[in-house]
CHARMM internal coordinates of N, CA and C (Angstrom, degrees):
IC EDIT
DIST 1 N 1 CA 1.4428
DIST 1 CA 1 C 1.5312
ANGL 1 N 1 CA 1 C 109.22
DIST 1 C 2 N 1.3045
ANGL 1 CA 1 C 2 N 116.33
DIHE 1 N 1 CA 1 C 2 N 137.15
DIST 2 N 2 CA 1.4595
ANGL 1 C 2 N 2 CA 122.96
DIHE 1 CA 1 C 2 N 2 CA -179.10
DIST 2 CA 2 C 1.5227
ANGL 2 N 2 CA 2 C 109.71
DIHE 1 C 2 N 2 CA 2 C -90.14
DIST 2 C 3 N 1.3328
ANGL 2 CA 2 C 3 N 116.50
DIHE 2 N 2 CA 2 C 3 N 129.89
DIST 3 N 3 CA 1.4618
ANGL 2 C 3 N 3 CA 120.30
DIHE 2 CA 2 C 3 N 3 CA 175.78
DIST 3 CA 3 C 1.5179
ANGL 3 N 3 CA 3 C 108.77
DIHE 2 C 3 N 3 CA 3 C -116.60
DIST 3 C 4 N 1.3069
ANGL 3 CA 3 C 4 N 115.76
DIHE 3 N 3 CA 3 C 4 N 147.48
DIST 4 N 4 CA 1.4609
ANGL 3 C 4 N 4 CA 121.49
DIHE 3 CA 3 C 4 N 4 CA -179.11
DIST 4 CA 4 C 1.5255
ANGL 4 N 4 CA 4 C 108.37
DIHE 3 C 4 N 4 CA 4 C -120.92
DIST 4 C 5 N 1.3093
ANGL 4 CA 4 C 5 N 116.11
DIHE 4 N 4 CA 4 C 5 N 125.21
DIST 5 N 5 CA 1.4611
ANGL 4 C 5 N 5 CA 121.05
DIHE 4 CA 4 C 5 N 5 CA 175.43
DIST 5 CA 5 C 1.5279
ANGL 5 N 5 CA 5 C 107.37
DIHE 4 C 5 N 5 CA 5 C -75.11
DIST 5 C 6 N 1.3233
ANGL 5 CA 5 C 6 N 117.26
DIHE 5 N 5 CA 5 C 6 N 123.21
DIST 6 N 6 CA 1.4603
ANGL 5 C 6 N 6 CA 121.98
DIHE 5 CA 5 C 6 N 6 CA -175.78
DIST 6 CA 6 C 1.5296
ANGL 6 N 6 CA 6 C 110.95
DIHE 5 C 6 N 6 CA 6 C -62.72
DIST 6 C 7 N 1.3216
ANGL 6 CA 6 C 7 N 117.45
DIHE 6 N 6 CA 6 C 7 N -37.88
DIST 7 N 7 CA 1.4650
ANGL 6 C 7 N 7 CA 120.49
DIHE 6 CA 6 C 7 N 7 CA -179.86
DIST 7 CA 7 C 1.5294
ANGL 7 N 7 CA 7 C 110.76
DIHE 6 C 7 N 7 CA 7 C -64.62
DIST 7 C 8 N 1.3200
ANGL 7 CA 7 C 8 N 117.06
DIHE 7 N 7 CA 7 C 8 N -40.03
DIST 8 N 8 CA 1.4701
ANGL 7 C 8 N 8 CA 120.36
DIHE 7 CA 7 C 8 N 8 CA 179.01
DIST 8 CA 8 C 1.5256
ANGL 8 N 8 CA 8 C 109.72
DIHE 7 C 8 N 8 CA 8 C -67.09
DIST 8 C 9 N 1.3161
ANGL 8 CA 8 C 9 N 116.65
DIHE 8 N 8 CA 8 C 9 N -43.17
DIST 9 N 9 CA 1.4619
ANGL 8 C 9 N 9 CA 120.41
DIHE 8 CA 8 C 9 N 9 CA 178.11
DIST 9 CA 9 C 1.5256
ANGL 9 N 9 CA 9 C 110.62
DIHE 8 C 9 N 9 CA 9 C -60.63
DIST 9 C 10 N 1.3169
ANGL 9 CA 9 C 10 N 117.25
DIHE 9 N 9 CA 9 C 10 N -43.77
DIST 10 N 10 CA 1.4709
ANGL 9 C 10 N 10 CA 121.49
DIHE 9 CA 9 C 10 N 10 CA 179.03
DIST 10 CA 10 C 1.5303
ANGL 10 N 10 CA 10 C 110.00
DIHE 9 C 10 N 10 CA 10 C -63.96
DIST 10 C 11 N 1.3324
ANGL 10 CA 10 C 11 N 117.98
DIHE 10 N 10 CA 10 C 11 N -39.79
DIST 11 N 11 CA 1.4728
ANGL 10 C 11 N 11 CA 121.01
DIHE 10 CA 10 C 11 N 11 CA 178.81
DIST 11 CA 11 C 1.5244
ANGL 11 N 11 CA 11 C 110.89
DIHE 10 C 11 N 11 CA 11 C -62.88
DIST 11 C 12 N 1.3117
ANGL 11 CA 11 C 12 N 117.12
DIHE 11 N 11 CA 11 C 12 N -39.61
DIST 12 N 12 CA 1.4695
ANGL 11 C 12 N 12 CA 120.91
DIHE 11 CA 11 C 12 N 12 CA 178.02
DIST 12 CA 12 C 1.5304
ANGL 12 N 12 CA 12 C 109.82
DIHE 11 C 12 N 12 CA 12 C -64.67
DIST 12 C 13 N 1.3215
ANGL 12 CA 12 C 13 N 116.87
DIHE 12 N 12 CA 12 C 13 N -42.49
DIST 13 N 13 CA 1.4646
ANGL 12 C 13 N 13 CA 120.49
DIHE 12 CA 12 C 13 N 13 CA 178.54
DIST 13 CA 13 C 1.5242
ANGL 13 N 13 CA 13 C 110.59
DIHE 12 C 13 N 13 CA 13 C -61.97
DIST 13 C 14 N 1.3308
ANGL 13 CA 13 C 14 N 117.03
DIHE 13 N 13 CA 13 C 14 N -45.29
DIST 14 N 14 CA 1.4676
ANGL 13 C 14 N 14 CA 121.12
DIHE 13 CA 13 C 14 N 14 CA 178.92
DIST 14 CA 14 C 1.5145
ANGL 14 N 14 CA 14 C 110.35
DIHE 13 C 14 N 14 CA 14 C -61.60
DIST 14 C 15 N 1.3195
ANGL 14 CA 14 C 15 N 117.34
DIHE 14 N 14 CA 14 C 15 N -43.61
DIST 15 N 15 CA 1.4678
ANGL 14 C 15 N 15 CA 121.15
DIHE 14 CA 14 C 15 N 15 CA -179.38
DIST 15 CA 15 C 1.5256
ANGL 15 N 15 CA 15 C 110.65
DIHE 14 C 15 N 15 CA 15 C -58.26
DIST 15 C 16 N 1.3197
ANGL 15 CA 15 C 16 N 117.57
DIHE 15 N 15 CA 15 C 16 N -49.46
DIST 16 N 16 CA 1.4538
ANGL 15 C 16 N 16 CA 120.17
DIHE 15 CA 15 C 16 N 16 CA -177.17
DIST 16 CA 16 C 1.5310
ANGL 16 N 16 CA 16 C 112.41
DIHE 15 C 16 N 16 CA 16 C -71.13
DIST 16 C 17 N 1.3118
ANGL 16 CA 16 C 17 N 118.09
DIHE 16 N 16 CA 16 C 17 N -32.51
DIST 17 N 17 CA 1.4686
ANGL 16 C 17 N 17 CA 119.77
DIHE 16 CA 16 C 17 N 17 CA 178.10
DIST 17 CA 17 C 1.5258
ANGL 17 N 17 CA 17 C 111.42
DIHE 16 C 17 N 17 CA 17 C -71.17
DIST 17 C 18 N 1.3368
ANGL 17 CA 17 C 18 N 117.55
DIHE 17 N 17 CA 17 C 18 N -36.03
DIST 18 N 18 CA 1.4608
ANGL 17 C 18 N 18 CA 120.08
DIHE 17 CA 17 C 18 N 18 CA -177.56
DIST 18 CA 18 C 1.5245
ANGL 18 N 18 CA 18 C 113.23
DIHE 17 C 18 N 18 CA 18 C -84.51
DIST 18 C 19 N 1.3203
ANGL 18 CA 18 C 19 N 117.76
DIHE 18 N 18 CA 18 C 19 N -8.16
DIST 19 N 19 CA 1.4623
ANGL 18 C 19 N 19 CA 120.06
DIHE 18 CA 18 C 19 N 19 CA 178.03
DIST 19 CA 19 C 1.5137
ANGL 19 N 19 CA 19 C 112.13
DIHE 18 C 19 N 19 CA 19 C -68.78
DIST 19 C 20 N 1.3198
ANGL 19 CA 19 C 20 N 116.49
DIHE 19 N 19 CA 19 C 20 N -25.83
DIST 20 N 20 CA 1.4571
ANGL 19 C 20 N 20 CA 120.10
DIHE 19 CA 19 C 20 N 20 CA -177.64
DIST 20 CA 20 C 1.5223
ANGL 20 N 20 CA 20 C 110.74
DIHE 19 C 20 N 20 CA 20 C -67.61
DIST 20 C 21 N 1.2963
ANGL 20 CA 20 C 21 N 115.99
DIHE 20 N 20 CA 20 C 21 N 153.91
DIST 21 N 21 CA 1.4596
ANGL 20 C 21 N 21 CA 120.74
DIHE 20 CA 20 C 21 N 21 CA 178.25
DIST 21 CA 21 C 1.5205
ANGL 21 N 21 CA 21 C 110.20
DIHE 20 C 21 N 21 CA 21 C -65.47
DIST 21 C 22 N 1.3046
ANGL 21 CA 21 C 22 N 116.82
DIHE 21 N 21 CA 21 C 22 N 143.62
DIST 22 N 22 CA 1.4615
ANGL 21 C 22 N 22 CA 122.23
DIHE 21 CA 21 C 22 N 22 CA -177.77
DIST 22 CA 22 C 1.5274
ANGL 22 N 22 CA 22 C 111.27
DIHE 21 C 22 N 22 CA 22 C -61.94
DIST 22 C 23 N 1.3222
ANGL 22 CA 22 C 23 N 117.91
DIHE 22 N 22 CA 22 C 23 N -38.57
DIST 23 N 23 CA 1.4617
ANGL 22 C 23 N 23 CA 120.64
DIHE 22 CA 22 C 23 N 23 CA -176.65
DIST 23 CA 23 C 1.5284
ANGL 23 N 23 CA 23 C 111.67
DIHE 22 C 23 N 23 CA 23 C -65.92
DIST 23 C 24 N 1.3155
ANGL 23 CA 23 C 24 N 118.40
DIHE 23 N 23 CA 23 C 24 N -24.15
DIST 24 N 24 CA 1.4532
ANGL 23 C 24 N 24 CA 121.49
DIHE 23 CA 23 C 24 N 24 CA -175.40
DIST 24 CA 24 C 1.5305
ANGL 24 N 24 CA 24 C 112.66
DIHE 23 C 24 N 24 CA 24 C -86.79
DIST 24 C 25 N 1.3166
ANGL 24 CA 24 C 25 N 118.34
DIHE 24 N 24 CA 24 C 25 N -3.80
DIST 25 N 25 CA 1.4577
ANGL 24 C 25 N 25 CA 120.91
DIHE 24 CA 24 C 25 N 25 CA -176.50
DIST 25 CA 25 C 1.5222
ANGL 25 N 25 CA 25 C 111.54
DIHE 24 C 25 N 25 CA 25 C -84.22
DIST 25 C 26 N 1.3197
ANGL 25 CA 25 C 26 N 114.55
DIHE 25 N 25 CA 25 C 26 N 141.43
DIST 26 N 26 CA 1.4608
ANGL 25 C 26 N 26 CA 119.33
DIHE 25 CA 25 C 26 N 26 CA 175.46
DIST 26 CA 26 C 1.5326
ANGL 26 N 26 CA 26 C 108.88
DIHE 25 C 26 N 26 CA 26 C -90.74
DIST 26 C 27 N 1.3124
ANGL 26 CA 26 C 27 N 115.99
DIHE 26 N 26 CA 26 C 27 N 172.68
DIST 27 N 27 CA 1.4629
ANGL 26 C 27 N 27 CA 120.37
DIHE 26 CA 26 C 27 N 27 CA 179.46
DIST 27 CA 27 C 1.5136
ANGL 27 N 27 CA 27 C 112.18
DIHE 26 C 27 N 27 CA 27 C -62.75
DIST 27 C 28 N 1.3295
ANGL 27 CA 27 C 28 N 116.49
DIHE 27 N 27 CA 27 C 28 N -37.99
DIST 28 N 28 CA 1.4728
ANGL 27 C 28 N 28 CA 119.11
DIHE 27 CA 27 C 28 N 28 CA -179.80
DIST 28 CA 28 C 1.5253
ANGL 28 N 28 CA 28 C 111.11
DIHE 27 C 28 N 28 CA 28 C -68.34
DIST 28 C 29 N 1.3308
ANGL 28 CA 28 C 29 N 117.30
DIHE 28 N 28 CA 28 C 29 N -34.73
DIST 29 N 29 CA 1.4634
ANGL 28 C 29 N 29 CA 119.95
DIHE 28 CA 28 C 29 N 29 CA 176.98
DIST 29 CA 29 C 1.5229
ANGL 29 N 29 CA 29 C 111.22
DIHE 28 C 29 N 29 CA 29 C -66.51
DIST 29 C 30 N 1.3277
ANGL 29 CA 29 C 30 N 116.75
DIHE 29 N 29 CA 29 C 30 N -37.33
DIST 30 N 30 CA 1.4616
ANGL 29 C 30 N 30 CA 120.74
DIHE 29 CA 29 C 30 N 30 CA 177.69
DIST 30 CA 30 C 1.5274
ANGL 30 N 30 CA 30 C 110.30
DIHE 29 C 30 N 30 CA 30 C -64.68
DIST 30 C 31 N 1.3407
ANGL 30 CA 30 C 31 N 117.12
DIHE 30 N 30 CA 30 C 31 N -41.95
DIST 31 N 31 CA 1.4644
ANGL 30 C 31 N 31 CA 121.10
DIHE 30 CA 30 C 31 N 31 CA 179.44
DIST 31 CA 31 C 1.5243
ANGL 31 N 31 CA 31 C 110.95
DIHE 30 C 31 N 31 CA 31 C -65.65
DIST 31 C 32 N 1.3292
ANGL 31 CA 31 C 32 N 116.37
DIHE 31 N 31 CA 31 C 32 N -39.92
DIST 32 N 32 CA 1.4591
ANGL 31 C 32 N 32 CA 120.30
DIHE 31 CA 31 C 32 N 32 CA 178.54
DIST 32 CA 32 C 1.5225
ANGL 32 N 32 CA 32 C 110.43
DIHE 31 C 32 N 32 CA 32 C -63.54
DIST 32 C 33 N 1.3274
ANGL 32 CA 32 C 33 N 116.91
DIHE 32 N 32 CA 32 C 33 N -43.47
DIST 33 N 33 CA 1.4636
ANGL 32 C 33 N 33 CA 120.60
DIHE 32 CA 32 C 33 N 33 CA 177.90
DIST 33 CA 33 C 1.5234
ANGL 33 N 33 CA 33 C 110.86
DIHE 32 C 33 N 33 CA 33 C -63.07
DIST 33 C 34 N 1.3329
ANGL 33 CA 33 C 34 N 116.18
DIHE 33 N 33 CA 33 C 34 N -36.37
DIST 34 N 34 CA 1.4675
ANGL 33 C 34 N 34 CA 120.35
DIHE 33 CA 33 C 34 N 34 CA 179.69
DIST 34 CA 34 C 1.5230
ANGL 34 N 34 CA 34 C 111.54
DIHE 33 C 34 N 34 CA 34 C -66.09
DIST 34 C 35 N 1.3083
ANGL 34 CA 34 C 35 N 118.10
DIHE 34 N 34 CA 34 C 35 N -23.17
DIST 35 N 35 CA 1.4655
ANGL 34 C 35 N 35 CA 121.82
DIHE 34 CA 34 C 35 N 35 CA 177.11
DIST 35 CA 35 C 1.5286
ANGL 35 N 35 CA 35 C 110.97
DIHE 34 C 35 N 35 CA 35 C -90.31
DIST 35 C 36 N 1.3214
ANGL 35 CA 35 C 36 N 116.83
DIHE 35 N 35 CA 35 C 36 N -41.02
DIST 36 N 36 CA 1.4663
ANGL 35 C 36 N 36 CA 121.35
DIHE 35 CA 35 C 36 N 36 CA -175.79
DIST 36 CA 36 C 1.5226
ANGL 36 N 36 CA 36 C 112.03
DIHE 35 C 36 N 36 CA 36 C -66.62
DIST 36 C 37 N 1.3114
ANGL 36 CA 36 C 37 N 118.02
DIHE 36 N 36 CA 36 C 37 N -42.21
DIST 37 N 37 CA 1.4657
ANGL 36 C 37 N 37 CA 120.74
DIHE 36 CA 36 C 37 N 37 CA -174.30
DIST 37 CA 37 C 1.5320
ANGL 37 N 37 CA 37 C 112.20
DIHE 36 C 37 N 37 CA 37 C -66.65
DIST 37 C 38 N 1.3314
ANGL 37 CA 37 C 38 N 120.70
DIHE 37 N 37 CA 37 C 38 N -46.94
DIST 38 N 38 CA 1.4768
ANGL 37 C 38 N 38 CA 118.54
DIHE 37 CA 37 C 38 N 38 CA 175.07
DIST 38 CA 38 C 1.5298
ANGL 38 N 38 CA 38 C 112.54
DIHE 37 C 38 N 38 CA 38 C -63.24
DIST 38 C 39 N 1.3301
ANGL 38 CA 38 C 39 N 116.44
DIHE 38 N 38 CA 38 C 39 N -32.97
DIST 39 N 39 CA 1.4668
ANGL 38 C 39 N 39 CA 119.38
DIHE 38 CA 38 C 39 N 39 CA 177.65
DIST 39 CA 39 C 1.5282
ANGL 39 N 39 CA 39 C 109.81
DIHE 38 C 39 N 39 CA 39 C -62.65
DIST 39 C 40 N 1.3256
ANGL 39 CA 39 C 40 N 117.13
DIHE 39 N 39 CA 39 C 40 N -37.78
DIST 40 N 40 CA 1.4634
ANGL 39 C 40 N 40 CA 120.68
DIHE 39 CA 39 C 40 N 40 CA 176.27
DIST 40 CA 40 C 1.5233
ANGL 40 N 40 CA 40 C 109.72
DIHE 39 C 40 N 40 CA 40 C -62.80
DIST 40 C 41 N 1.3227
ANGL 40 CA 40 C 41 N 116.91
DIHE 40 N 40 CA 40 C 41 N -42.70
DIST 41 N 41 CA 1.4621
ANGL 40 C 41 N 41 CA 120.31
DIHE 40 CA 40 C 41 N 41 CA 178.20
DIST 41 CA 41 C 1.5171
ANGL 41 N 41 CA 41 C 112.24
DIHE 40 C 41 N 41 CA 41 C -60.66
DIST 41 C 42 N 1.3273
ANGL 41 CA 41 C 42 N 116.85
DIHE 41 N 41 CA 41 C 42 N -40.49
DIST 42 N 42 CA 1.4636
ANGL 41 C 42 N 42 CA 120.76
DIHE 41 CA 41 C 42 N 42 CA 179.15
DIST 42 CA 42 C 1.5217
ANGL 42 N 42 CA 42 C 110.62
DIHE 41 C 42 N 42 CA 42 C -65.10
DIST 42 C 43 N 1.3208
ANGL 42 CA 42 C 43 N 117.23
DIHE 42 N 42 CA 42 C 43 N -37.65
DIST 43 N 43 CA 1.4623
ANGL 42 C 43 N 43 CA 120.57
DIHE 42 CA 42 C 43 N 43 CA 179.66
DIST 43 CA 43 C 1.5250
ANGL 43 N 43 CA 43 C 111.77
DIHE 42 C 43 N 43 CA 43 C -71.90
DIST 43 C 44 N 1.3325
ANGL 43 CA 43 C 44 N 117.28
DIHE 43 N 43 CA 43 C 44 N -34.34
DIST 44 N 44 CA 1.4647
ANGL 43 C 44 N 44 CA 120.65
DIHE 43 CA 43 C 44 N 44 CA -177.39
DIST 44 CA 44 C 1.5211
ANGL 44 N 44 CA 44 C 113.33
DIHE 43 C 44 N 44 CA 44 C -82.53
DIST 44 C 45 N 1.3200
ANGL 44 CA 44 C 45 N 117.74
DIHE 44 N 44 CA 44 C 45 N -27.53
DIST 45 N 45 CA 1.4665
ANGL 44 C 45 N 45 CA 121.76
DIHE 44 CA 44 C 45 N 45 CA -172.11
DIST 45 CA 45 C 1.5195
ANGL 45 N 45 CA 45 C 114.18
DIHE 44 C 45 N 45 CA 45 C -53.61
DIST 45 C 46 N 1.3243
ANGL 45 CA 45 C 46 N 121.18
DIHE 45 N 45 CA 45 C 46 N -47.18
DIST 46 N 46 CA 1.4663
ANGL 45 C 46 N 46 CA 119.60
DIHE 45 CA 45 C 46 N 46 CA -176.88
DIST 46 CA 46 C 1.5323
ANGL 46 N 46 CA 46 C 114.44
DIHE 45 C 46 N 46 CA 46 C -79.56
DIST 46 C 47 N 1.3179
ANGL 46 CA 46 C 47 N 118.24
DIHE 46 N 46 CA 46 C 47 N -4.54
DIST 47 N 47 CA 1.4629
ANGL 46 C 47 N 47 CA 120.96
DIHE 46 CA 46 C 47 N 47 CA -177.81
DIST 47 CA 47 C 1.5278
ANGL 47 N 47 CA 47 C 110.09
DIHE 46 C 47 N 47 CA 47 C -84.59
DIST 47 C 48 N 1.3271
ANGL 47 CA 47 C 48 N 117.46
DIHE 47 N 47 CA 47 C 48 N 161.87
DIST 48 N 48 CA 1.4727
ANGL 47 C 48 N 48 CA 119.96
DIHE 47 CA 47 C 48 N 48 CA 176.33
DIST 48 CA 48 C 1.5297
ANGL 48 N 48 CA 48 C 112.14
DIHE 47 C 48 N 48 CA 48 C -58.72
DIST 48 C 49 N 1.3202
ANGL 48 CA 48 C 49 N 117.87
DIHE 48 N 48 CA 48 C 49 N -37.20
DIST 49 N 49 CA 1.4665
ANGL 48 C 49 N 49 CA 120.64
DIHE 48 CA 48 C 49 N 49 CA 178.03
DIST 49 CA 49 C 1.5241
ANGL 49 N 49 CA 49 C 109.84
DIHE 48 C 49 N 49 CA 49 C -64.28
DIST 49 C 50 N 1.3218
ANGL 49 CA 49 C 50 N 116.97
DIHE 49 N 49 CA 49 C 50 N -43.51
DIST 50 N 50 CA 1.4610
ANGL 49 C 50 N 50 CA 120.83
DIHE 49 CA 49 C 50 N 50 CA 178.39
DIST 50 CA 50 C 1.5131
ANGL 50 N 50 CA 50 C 112.04
DIHE 49 C 50 N 50 CA 50 C -61.72
DIST 50 C 51 N 1.3339
ANGL 50 CA 50 C 51 N 117.40
DIHE 50 N 50 CA 50 C 51 N -38.79
DIST 51 N 51 CA 1.4592
ANGL 50 C 51 N 51 CA 121.05
DIHE 50 CA 50 C 51 N 51 CA 178.21
DIST 51 CA 51 C 1.5271
ANGL 51 N 51 CA 51 C 110.97
DIHE 50 C 51 N 51 CA 51 C -67.12
DIST 51 C 52 N 1.3408
ANGL 51 CA 51 C 52 N 117.30
DIHE 51 N 51 CA 51 C 52 N -38.62
DIST 52 N 52 CA 1.4702
ANGL 51 C 52 N 52 CA 120.46
DIHE 51 CA 51 C 52 N 52 CA 177.17
DIST 52 CA 52 C 1.5237
ANGL 52 N 52 CA 52 C 110.62
DIHE 51 C 52 N 52 CA 52 C -63.27
DIST 52 C 53 N 1.3297
ANGL 52 CA 52 C 53 N 116.85
DIHE 52 N 52 CA 52 C 53 N -43.26
DIST 53 N 53 CA 1.4546
ANGL 52 C 53 N 53 CA 120.83
DIHE 52 CA 52 C 53 N 53 CA 179.27
DIST 53 CA 53 C 1.5283
ANGL 53 N 53 CA 53 C 110.11
DIHE 52 C 53 N 53 CA 53 C -62.32
DIST 53 C 54 N 1.3300
ANGL 53 CA 53 C 54 N 116.83
DIHE 53 N 53 CA 53 C 54 N -44.74
DIST 54 N 54 CA 1.4615
ANGL 53 C 54 N 54 CA 120.80
DIHE 53 CA 53 C 54 N 54 CA 179.35
DIST 54 CA 54 C 1.5253
ANGL 54 N 54 CA 54 C 111.18
DIHE 53 C 54 N 54 CA 54 C -62.49
DIST 54 C 55 N 1.3337
ANGL 54 CA 54 C 55 N 117.60
DIHE 54 N 54 CA 54 C 55 N -42.64
DIST 55 N 55 CA 1.4639
ANGL 54 C 55 N 55 CA 120.63
DIHE 54 CA 54 C 55 N 55 CA 178.69
DIST 55 CA 55 C 1.5240
ANGL 55 N 55 CA 55 C 111.19
DIHE 54 C 55 N 55 CA 55 C -63.44
DIST 55 C 56 N 1.3242
ANGL 55 CA 55 C 56 N 116.67
DIHE 55 N 55 CA 55 C 56 N -41.83
DIST 56 N 56 CA 1.4603
ANGL 55 C 56 N 56 CA 121.17
DIHE 55 CA 55 C 56 N 56 CA 179.18
DIST 56 CA 56 C 1.5256
ANGL 56 N 56 CA 56 C 110.31
DIHE 55 C 56 N 56 CA 56 C -62.89
DIST 56 C 57 N 1.3278
ANGL 56 CA 56 C 57 N 116.88
DIHE 56 N 56 CA 56 C 57 N -43.76
DIST 57 N 57 CA 1.4661
ANGL 56 C 57 N 57 CA 119.95
DIHE 56 CA 56 C 57 N 57 CA 178.59
DIST 57 CA 57 C 1.5216
ANGL 57 N 57 CA 57 C 111.73
DIHE 56 C 57 N 57 CA 57 C -65.54
DIST 57 C 58 N 1.3361
ANGL 57 CA 57 C 58 N 117.16
DIHE 57 N 57 CA 57 C 58 N -37.05
DIST 58 N 58 CA 1.4740
ANGL 57 C 58 N 58 CA 119.86
DIHE 57 CA 57 C 58 N 58 CA 176.63
DIST 58 CA 58 C 1.5205
ANGL 58 N 58 CA 58 C 111.12
DIHE 57 C 58 N 58 CA 58 C -62.88
DIST 58 C 59 N 1.3398
ANGL 58 CA 58 C 59 N 116.66
DIHE 58 N 58 CA 58 C 59 N -44.54
DIST 59 N 59 CA 1.4616
ANGL 58 C 59 N 59 CA 120.46
DIHE 58 CA 58 C 59 N 59 CA 179.66
DIST 59 CA 59 C 1.5235
ANGL 59 N 59 CA 59 C 110.78
DIHE 58 C 59 N 59 CA 59 C -64.01
DIST 59 C 60 N 1.3346
ANGL 59 CA 59 C 60 N 116.42
DIHE 59 N 59 CA 59 C 60 N -41.06
DIST 60 N 60 CA 1.4564
ANGL 59 C 60 N 60 CA 120.38
DIHE 59 CA 59 C 60 N 60 CA 179.21
DIST 60 CA 60 C 1.5286
ANGL 60 N 60 CA 60 C 110.55
DIHE 59 C 60 N 60 CA 60 C -63.43
DIST 60 C 61 N 1.3267
ANGL 60 CA 60 C 61 N 116.68
DIHE 60 N 60 CA 60 C 61 N -44.94
DIST 61 N 61 CA 1.4635
ANGL 60 C 61 N 61 CA 120.57
DIHE 60 CA 60 C 61 N 61 CA 179.00
DIST 61 CA 61 C 1.5232
ANGL 61 N 61 CA 61 C 110.78
DIHE 60 C 61 N 61 CA 61 C -63.72
DIST 61 C 62 N 1.3120
ANGL 61 CA 61 C 62 N 117.50
DIHE 61 N 61 CA 61 C 62 N -39.91
DIST 62 N 62 CA 1.4485
ANGL 61 C 62 N 62 CA 121.24
DIHE 61 CA 61 C 62 N 62 CA 178.92
DIST 62 CA 62 C 1.5268
ANGL 62 N 62 CA 62 C 110.90
DIHE 61 C 62 N 62 CA 62 C -64.64
DIST 62 C 63 N 1.3313
ANGL 62 CA 62 C 63 N 115.95
DIHE 62 N 62 CA 62 C 63 N -42.06
DIST 63 N 63 CA 1.4603
ANGL 62 C 63 N 63 CA 120.17
DIHE 62 CA 62 C 63 N 63 CA 178.16
DIST 63 CA 63 C 1.5134
ANGL 63 N 63 CA 63 C 112.60
DIHE 62 C 63 N 63 CA 63 C -63.26
DIST 63 C 64 N 1.3240
ANGL 63 CA 63 C 64 N 116.35
DIHE 63 N 63 CA 63 C 64 N -40.64
DIST 64 N 64 CA 1.4666
ANGL 63 C 64 N 64 CA 120.32
DIHE 63 CA 63 C 64 N 64 CA 179.08
DIST 64 CA 64 C 1.5312
ANGL 64 N 64 CA 64 C 110.06
DIHE 63 C 64 N 64 CA 64 C -66.97
DIST 64 C 65 N 1.3252
ANGL 64 CA 64 C 65 N 116.62
DIHE 64 N 64 CA 64 C 65 N -40.56
DIST 65 N 65 CA 1.4675
ANGL 64 C 65 N 65 CA 120.34
DIHE 64 CA 64 C 65 N 65 CA 179.25
DIST 65 CA 65 C 1.5151
ANGL 65 N 65 CA 65 C 111.03
DIHE 64 C 65 N 65 CA 65 C -63.69
DIST 65 C 66 N 1.3359
ANGL 65 CA 65 C 66 N 116.81
DIHE 65 N 65 CA 65 C 66 N -43.89
DIST 66 N 66 CA 1.4687
ANGL 65 C 66 N 66 CA 120.17
DIHE 65 CA 65 C 66 N 66 CA -179.41
DIST 66 CA 66 C 1.5268
ANGL 66 N 66 CA 66 C 110.84
DIHE 65 C 66 N 66 CA 66 C -68.93
DIST 66 C 67 N 1.3077
ANGL 66 CA 66 C 67 N 117.83
DIHE 66 N 66 CA 66 C 67 N -34.70
DIST 67 N 67 CA 1.4658
ANGL 66 C 67 N 67 CA 120.75
DIHE 66 CA 66 C 67 N 67 CA -179.99
DIST 67 CA 67 C 1.5236
ANGL 67 N 67 CA 67 C 111.94
DIHE 66 C 67 N 67 CA 67 C -68.77
DIST 67 C 68 N 1.3414
ANGL 67 CA 67 C 68 N 116.65
DIHE 67 N 67 CA 67 C 68 N -28.34
DIST 68 N 68 CA 1.4647
ANGL 67 C 68 N 68 CA 119.22
DIHE 67 CA 67 C 68 N 68 CA -178.25
DIST 68 CA 68 C 1.5270
ANGL 68 N 68 CA 68 C 112.56
DIHE 67 C 68 N 68 CA 68 C -81.50
DIST 68 C 69 N 1.3284
ANGL 68 CA 68 C 69 N 117.11
DIHE 68 N 68 CA 68 C 69 N -10.21
DIST 69 N 69 CA 1.4776
ANGL 68 C 69 N 69 CA 119.62
DIHE 68 CA 68 C 69 N 69 CA -179.54
DIST 69 CA 69 C 1.4832
ANGL 69 N 69 CA 69 C 111.82
DIHE 68 C 69 N 69 CA 69 C -82.66
END
COOR INIT
IC SEED 1 N 1 CA 1 C
IC BUILD
């Protein structure tokens, strides 16, 4: 039986939707992207990959904060 990870499917959808040129997007496409992308974040957040991304962003933010002092 074939199983599909919803987060991976959502990432593929986001990738193909954002590949288009910005000038060619309509208002409804922009609104749809604004809903799809946070939904991807919600799906990825509890996964090990999501935790790695969050840790990396925390370290980057900490490094930038310390460098500015």
